[in-house]
N, C-alpha and C positions, 0 to 999 in steps of 0.2 A: 209547559207547565209541569211541575214536579209535585207529586202528592206523597206525603209521608205521615206515618203514624208510629210513634214509639210508645208502647204500653208502659204504664207506671212501674211495672215490675222490672223492666229492663232499662228504663230511662236514667236510672241512677248509676248505671255501669259505664265507666269511662270507655271501655273497648267498644261498646255498642254505639255510644254517641260519636266516637271517633270514626267508626265505619260509616255511620249515617251521614256525617258531615262530609266525609271523603266522597261518598256516592253523589251527594248533591253538588259538590264542587266539580267533580268529573263531568257531571251532566251539564253544568253551567259552562265549563270550559269548552265542551264540544258544541253546544247549541247557542251560546251567547245569552243575551238577556232572557231572564227566566222568572216565572212566578212560582212561588212555593206556597202550597196550602197544606194544612195538616195540623197535627198536634204532636209536639216533641215532649210533652209532659215535663216542662221546666217552669213551673208556676212561680218560682222565686225570682225570675228575671223581671225587672221593672222596665218594661218597654217604654212607658210614658216618659220616664226620666232618664232612660238609657243607662241603667245601673244593673250590674250583675253581682250576685253574691259570690263569695270566695270559692264555693265548690267548683272543682275542676270541670265537672261535667257541664255545669251551667256556663262557665267561661268558654268552653269549647264551642258551644252553639253561639253564644253572644259574640265572640271574636270573629267567627265566620260571617255572621250576619253583618256586622259593622265593617269588617275588612273587605267585603264584597259589595258594599254600597246597596244593601237591601234596606227597605224600610217597611215597618209594620203598618199594615193598612186596616187591620181589624182592631178596633179600639174598645170593644165591649166583651166582657167574659161570656163564655157560652154556658158554663155551669160551674158551680163550686168556686167561683172567682178565677177559673182557669181560662186562658186565652187560646182560642183556635188561632193558628198562625195563618196569615195571609201576607206574604211579602212580595214586593216587586223589586226588580233589580234594574238599575239604570233606566233604559228607555222602554222596558217592557211595560205594556199597558195591562192594568188589572183592575177589576171591579170588586169593591167590598160587598160581601153578601150580608 
């Protein structure tokens, strides 16, 4: 399991998102199927319809999630219409909280 949090003050920075995505990717490559839980503070991504806005930071996270066969398992916003992320990858089992 990989737990991540990106505060709103840095979530809009491409360098920060790039480093965070690289860290998760390295973790997945070493350990195989992985569950990710946390908050990347990218509320403009529409996970229900699999759409990402044009902002490069959002695209970085969105493309990583799609490209690595993760699926969003948390379907309700936690506060302010923001989603807490709970992803499972391939055969990793994961329970929605």
